[in-house]
C-alpha positions in Angstrom: 0.0 0.0 0.0 1.5 3.2 -1.2 2.1 6.2 1.2 -0.2 9.0 0.3 0.7 12.7 1.1 -2.2 14.4 2.8 -3.7 17.3 0.9 -3.8 20.7 2.7 -7.0 22.7 2.6 -7.1 25.5 0.0 -7.6 28.2 2.6 -4.3 27.3 4.3 -2.5 27.6 1.0 -3.8 31.1 0.4 -3.0 32.1 4.0 0.6 30.9 3.6 1.0 32.8 0.4 -0.3 36.0 1.9 2.0 35.7 4.9 5.0 35.1 2.6 4.1 38.1 0.5 3.8 40.3 3.6 7.1 39.2 5.0 8.9 39.8 1.6 7.2 43.2 1.3 8.2 44.2 4.8 11.7 43.2 4.1 12.0 45.3 0.8 9.8 48.3 1.7 12.6 50.8 1.3 12.8 49.7 -2.4 9.2 49.8 -3.6 7.5 52.4 -1.2 9.0 55.7 -2.6 8.3 54.6 -6.2 4.7 53.8 -5.3 4.2 57.2 -3.6 5.6 59.0 -6.5 3.2 57.2 -8.9 0.3 58.0 -6.7 1.3 61.7 -6.6 1.7 61.9 -10.3 -1.7 60.3 -10.9 -3.4 62.7 -8.5 -1.7 65.6 -10.2 -2.7 64.4 -13.7 -6.4 64.2 -12.7 -6.2 67.6 -11.0 -4.5 69.4 -14.0 -7.1 68.1 -16.6 -5.9 64.6 -17.4 -2.5 65.2 -19.0 -0.4 62.2 -19.0 2.7 64.0 -17.8 4.7 63.3 -20.9 3.0 65.3 -23.5 1.6 68.9 -23.4 -0.5 69.8 -20.4 -3.8 71.4 -20.4 -2.1 74.9 -20.8 -0.3 73.9 -23.9 3.4 73.9 -24.8 3.6 77.7 -24.4 2.4 77.9 -20.8 4.2 80.8 -19.2 4.1 79.0 -15.8 5.9 75.8 -17.0 8.4 74.8 -14.5 6.5 75.9 -11.4 5.6 73.4 -8.6 2.0 72.8 -9.7 1.7 70.2 -7.0 1.9 73.0 -4.5 0.2 75.8 -6.4 -2.2 73.7 -8.6 -1.6 76.1 -11.5 -3.3 79.4 -11.5 -6.3 79.1 -9.3 -8.6 81.8 -10.5 -10.0 82.3 -7.0 -6.5 83.0 -5.5 -4.5 84.4 -8.5 -4.4 87.9 -9.8 -3.0 89.3 -13.1 -2.1 93.0 -13.0 -1.4 95.3 -15.8 1.7 97.6 -15.8 -0.5 100.5 -14.9 -2.1 98.6 -12.0 1.3 97.7 -10.7 2.3 101.3 -10.7 -0.9 102.4 -9.0 -0.3 99.9 -6.2 3.3 100.9 -5.9 4.8 97.5 -7.1 8.0 98.9 -8.5 11.0 96.8 -9.1 12.5 97.5 -5.7 9.2 96.5 -4.1 9.1 93.1 -5.9 12.2 91.3 -4.5 13.1 87.7 -3.6 12.8 86.7 0.1 15.9 86.2 2.0 16.7 85.2 5.6 17.8 88.1 7.8 18.3 89.1 11.4 15.2 90.6 13.1 15.3 92.5 16.2 12.2 92.6 18.3 11.7 96.2 19.6 9.8 98.6 21.7 8.6 102.0 20.8 8.9 104.9 23.3 8.2 108.6 23.0 11.1 111.0 22.6 12.1 114.6 22.3 15.1 116.3 20.6 17.2 118.2 23.2 20.4 120.0 23.3 23.7 118.5 24.4 24.4 119.9 27.8 27.7 121.7 28.0 28.3 121.7 24.3 25.3 123.0 22.3 25.2 126.4 24.1 28.2 128.8 24.4 27.8 131.8 26.5 29.8 135.0 25.5 30.6 137.3 28.5 32.8 140.3 28.8 35.8 139.9 31.2 35.9 143.7 31.8 33.7 146.6 32.5 33.1 148.9 29.5 30.7 150.3 26.9 29.6 148.4 23.8 30.9 150.3 20.8 29.7 148.0 18.1 27.8 144.8 17.6 29.0 142.9 14.5 26.3 140.1 14.3 22.5 140.0 14.4 20.3 137.7 16.5 19.7 134.5 14.5 22.7 135.1 12.2 25.2 132.2 11.5 28.8 133.0 12.3 32.0 130.9 12.1 34.4 130.4 15.0 36.7 133.4 15.0 34.2 135.9 13.6 34.3 139.3 15.3 31.2 139.8 17.4 31.7 142.8 19.8 33.9 145.8 20.3 34.0 147.2 23.8 35.5 150.6 25.1 37.0 149.7 28.4 36.1 151.9 31.5 37.2 149.6 34.3 39.1 151.9 36.7 41.1 149.2 38.3 42.2 147.8 35.0 43.3 151.4 33.8 45.2 151.8 37.1 46.8 148.5 36.8 47.9 149.2 33.3 49.2 152.6 34.3 51.3 151.1 37.1 52.6 148.5 34.8 53.7 151.1 32.3 55.3 153.2 35.1 57.3 150.2 36.3 58.4 149.4 32.8 59.7 153.0 32.5 61.5 152.9 35.7 63.1 149.5 34.8 64.3 151.1 31.5 66.0 153.9 33.5 67.7 151.5 35.8 69.0 149.4 32.9 70.4 152.6 31.2 72.0 153.7 34.5 73.5 150.3 35.1 75.0 150.4 31.7 76.6 153.8 32.2 77.9 152.8 35.7 79.4 149.7 34.3 81.7 151.7 32.0 82.5 154.3 34.7 83.3 151.6 37.3 85.9 150.0 35.0 87.8 153.4 34.9 87.7 153.6 38.7 85.8 156.9 38.9 82.9 155.3 40.8 83.0 152.7 43.5 81.6 149.2 42.7 79.2 149.6 45.5 77.1 152.1 43.7 76.8 149.7 40.7 75.7 147.0 43.0 73.0 149.0 44.6 71.6 149.8 41.1 71.5 146.2 40.2 69.5 145.4 43.4 67.1 148.1 42.5 66.7 146.6 39.0 65.9 143.2 40.6 63.2 144.8 42.8 61.6 146.5 39.7 61.7 143.2 37.8 59.9 141.4 40.7 57.3 144.2 40.8 56.8 144.0 37.0 56.1 140.3 37.3 53.5 140.9 40.0 51.8 143.6 37.9 51.8 141.3 34.8 50.0 138.7 36.9 47.6 141.3 38.1 46.7 142.2 34.5 46.1 138.5 33.7 43.7 138.3 36.7 41.8 141.3 35.2 41.2 139.0 32.2 44.0 140.0 29.8 45.8 137.3 27.9 49.6 136.9 27.9 49.7 138.3 24.3 47.8 141.4 25.3 50.1 142.1 28.2 53.2 141.6 25.9 51.6 144.0 23.5 51.1 146.7 26.2 54.7 146.3 27.1 56.0 146.5 23.5 53.9 149.4 22.4 53.7 151.1 25.8 50.1 152.0 25.2 47.1 151.3 27.5 44.4 148.9 26.4 41.4 151.1 25.6 39.2 148.8 23.5 38.5 145.1 23.5 37.5 142.9 20.5 35.6 139.7 21.3 35.5 137.0 18.7 33.3 133.9 18.4 34.9 130.9 20.2 35.4 127.4 19.0 33.0 124.9 20.6 35.6 122.2 21.0 38.3 124.5 22.4 38.8 127.8 24.2 41.9 130.0 24.2 42.8 133.5 25.3 43.1 134.7 21.7 39.4 135.1 21.6 40.0 138.5 23.2 42.1 140.8 21.2 43.5 144.4 21.3 42.2 147.0 19.0 45.6 147.7 17.7 46.3 144.1 17.0 45.7 142.8 13.4 42.2 141.3 13.0 42.3 137.7 11.9 38.8 136.3 11.7 39.8 133.0 13.1 40.4 131.5 16.5 43.4 129.5 17.3 43.9 126.2 19.1 46.5 125.7 21.7 48.9 124.3 19.1 48.6 127.4 16.9 46.5 125.6 14.3 43.6 127.5 12.8 40.6 126.1 14.7 38.2 127.3 11.9 39.9 125.1 9.3 39.7 122.1 11.6 36.1 122.7 12.7 34.6 123.3 9.2 35.4 119.7 8.3 32.9 118.3 10.6 30.6 121.0 11.9 28.1 123.6 10.8 28.1 127.3 11.6 27.3 128.7 15.1 24.0 130.6 15.6 23.8 133.8 17.6 20.7 132.5 19.4 20.3 135.2 22.0 21.7 138.7 21.7 21.5 140.5 25.1 23.3 143.8 24.4 23.2 146.8 22.0 25.5 149.5 20.9 26.1 152.1 23.6 25.1 149.8 26.5 27.3 149.8 29.6 28.3 146.3 30.7 29.9 145.0 33.8 32.6 142.5 34.1 31.2 139.0 33.7 27.9 140.1 32.0 26.6 138.0 29.3 26.6 139.6 25.8 25.0 136.8 23.8 24.5 133.1 23.5 25.9 130.9 20.6 24.4 127.6 19.7 25.9 124.7 17.8 23.3 122.2 16.4 25.8 120.1 14.6 25.0 117.2 16.9 22.0 116.9 19.2 20.5 114.4 21.6 17.2 112.5 21.4 15.8 112.1 24.9 13.8 108.8 25.1 11.3 108.2 27.9 11.1 104.5 28.8 9.1 102.9 31.5 10.7 101.5 34.6 10.0 97.9 33.5 12.0 98.4 30.3 15.3 99.2 32.1 16.7 95.7 31.7 15.9 95.7 28.0 17.4 99.1 27.5 20.7 98.2 29.3 21.0 95.1 27.2 20.5 97.1 24.0 23.1 99.5 25.2 25.6 96.7 26.1 25.1 94.9 22.8 25.6 98.1 20.8 22.3 97.7 19.0 21.3 100.6 16.9 18.1 102.7 17.5 15.7 104.0 14.9 14.1 107.5 15.1 10.5 107.7 13.8 9.2 111.1 12.7 5.5 111.7 11.9 5.4 114.2 9.2 2.0 115.7 8.3 1.2 115.0 4.7 4.4 113.0 4.2 3.7 109.9 6.3 6.2 108.3 8.5 10.0 108.9 8.0 12.4 106.5 9.8 16.0 107.5 10.6 17.9 104.2 11.2 21.2 103.3 12.8 21.5 105.8 15.7 23.8 105.2 18.6 22.7 105.1 22.3 24.9 107.6 24.2 24.0 106.7 27.8 21.1 105.8 30.1 20.3 108.0 33.1 21.1 106.6 36.5 17.9 107.5 38.2 14.1 107.1 37.5 11.9 110.1 37.5 9.9 110.1 40.7 6.7 111.6 39.3 6.5 110.0 35.8 8.3 106.7 36.8 10.2 106.9 33.5 13.9 106.3 32.7 15.5 108.9 30.4 18.1 107.7 27.9 19.9 109.6 25.3 20.7 108.9 21.6 23.1 110.8 19.5 21.5 112.7 16.6 23.8 114.0 13.8 22.4 117.1 12.2 22.7 118.8 8.8 21.9 122.1 7.3 19.0 122.0 4.9 19.1 125.7 3.9 22.0 128.1 3.9 20.9 131.6 2.9 23.9 133.9 2.2 22.5 137.4 2.2 24.6 140.4 1.1 26.0 140.9 4.6 24.3 138.4 6.9 24.1 134.7 6.8 21.2 132.6 8.0 20.9 128.8 8.1 18.2 126.3 8.9 18.9 123.0 10.5 17.1 119.8 9.7 16.5 118.8 13.4 15.9 121.4 16.1 15.4 121.1 19.9 11.7 120.6 20.9 10.8 118.3 18.0 8.8 115.2 19.1 9.2 111.8 17.7 9.4 108.1 18.7 12.4 105.8 19.3 12.3 102.1 18.2 14.7 100.3 20.6 15.7 96.6 19.9 15.3 94.3 22.9 15.6 90.8 21.4 17.3 89.4 18.3 16.1 86.6 16.1 18.4 85.0 13.6 17.6 83.7 10.1 14.0 84.9 9.9 11.7 85.7 6.9 10.9 89.4 7.5 8.5 91.4 5.4 7.0 94.9 5.7 3.5 95.1 7.1 2.4 96.4 3.8 3.1 93.0 2.3 0.4 91.4 4.4 -3.3 91.2 3.8 -5.7 90.0 6.4 -9.1 88.4 6.2 -10.6 87.2 9.5 -8.0 85.0 11.2 -6.0 84.5 8.0 -2.9 86.4 6.8 -1.8 86.4 3.1 1.1 87.4 1.0 1.0 87.7 -2.8 3.8 85.7 -4.5 4.8 86.4 -8.0 4.3 83.5 -10.4 5.1 84.5 -13.9 2.7 87.4 -14.8 0.4 86.5 -12.0 0.3 87.1 -8.2 -0.8 84.1 -6.2 -2.2 84.6 -2.8 -0.4 82.4 -0.3 -1.6 82.0 3.3 1.1 82.4 5.9 1.6 82.2 9.7 2.7 85.5 11.2 5.0 84.8 14.3 5.3 88.5 15.2 4.1 91.8 13.9 4.6 95.4 14.8 3.6 98.6 13.2 6.4 98.2 10.6 7.5 94.6 10.1 6.3 91.1 10.3 8.1 87.8 10.8 6.7 85.0 8.8 7.1 81.4 10.0 9.3 79.0 7.9 6.6 76.3 7.7 6.8 75.7 3.9 4.4 78.4 2.7 7.3 80.6 1.7 11.0 79.8 1.0 14.1 82.0 0.5 14.2 83.1 -3.1 10.4 83.4 -3.5 9.5 86.7 -5.0 6.7 88.5 -3.2 5.0 91.9 -3.3 6.3 94.0 -0.5 3.6 96.6 -0.6 -0.1 97.0 -1.6 -1.1 93.6 -0.3 -4.5 95.0 1.0 -5.2 96.5 -2.5 -4.4 93.2 -4.1 -6.8 91.5 -1.7 -9.6 93.9 -2.5 -9.0 93.4 -6.3 -9.1 89.7 -5.8 -12.4 89.8 -3.9 -13.9 92.2 -6.5 -12.8 89.7 -9.2 -14.4 86.7 -7.4 -17.6 88.7 -6.7 -18.1 89.4 -10.4 -17.3 93.0 -10.4 -16.9 95.1 -13.5 -14.1 93.8 -15.6 -11.4 96.6 -15.7 -10.2 95.2 -19.1 -13.8 95.2 -20.6 -13.8 96.5 -24.1 -10.1 96.0 -24.7 -8.8 93.6 -27.3 -6.4 91.2 -25.7 
């Protein structure tokens, strides 16, 4: 009797085959799964684009201007979210070449905005001109509001100071007596050699000369205490004439020398000198504007006392912006100052919109909080410039771009984010909870929904979640107008191109 092999039920055979196929498929999943996914994606895309087989021409034809775009992501030009603009419409919206640029990653600084005021720099902006001696104003060479250079002649004063007149007189008398003694010593020296006069007489004359020299030095110092410079005292000694009139010149803001007071008899050089003898005007004109005679306090014929103010000069070449921050912002401000982050000044100009001056430097933070307002003052350097220079026949008047008292806002960075997609707020359109940007796609602009991580009144940070990539070209202005045009288009509004032959 032959051995017979038992037959397995058919259902067990199919079960075994399924198990084997499952095991083989699991072992080779890395080989067949990507290809299968690509096939599925291509199949779905073909059905969505109108049935093209992917190898021939698509539904748009061979001359599709959008060929090469990722239609899997944008699904071609969806008429509901795509907008075509004429050249005139682009100009109306403000979409110039510089406003349609590729996106690039950049550093964004989160900031706070605080009120501010332009103020003078204490100790530098104002220069007070005072007379060192009592006298009468003989002439005023500048008008109030006039622009003058350092070294320009401002006032001529006829001196009436009795003590100064007496001190000069005694100084000249001592000079005369000293000259007499020197001549007598010279005569006695020759006579003493011949033996006609004893040497004791010559020695007494030399002692008298030494006393006169010591007295002359004391009187010289007394004249300097009255306000005369060393050059003025030397000129009195050389010319043997009393100082009757004083000329006062505009000083240099960055330096002060005694040459700003000159004798009438001395040559007039309309410059002031530095301590090294270099013309201060030539050095200052390279980096500063003119001085303004802001406040003229005297007039011709007026008697003035020693130390009285004649006028005030102002130098607006560099000012301060005084920011007012709240007490809770102190830590953020100190961090910005330590990091050297630049501050932006925001000017509200009626009829001209907002103007932003970027890249200003924080000078310092105040070391106390105002008791009443609970604010911390901090100061930002503000370089200034002349916007109008009116050279009249005789007088010169200038207008500065920034002046003390102007109100503005300061944008202070408090946190730094690296590698962010940053767009102007004008590049965003909002509808309900959605934000959109308009990406250029050939001759169309496609509306792309985005997630806004942070937004202030000037900039917005877009999340890098795949909606936008570096290199994508977007409209940086006019997003709201584009959104309205898109809504009018979808709502069946009047066709702006109706009647035109395209």
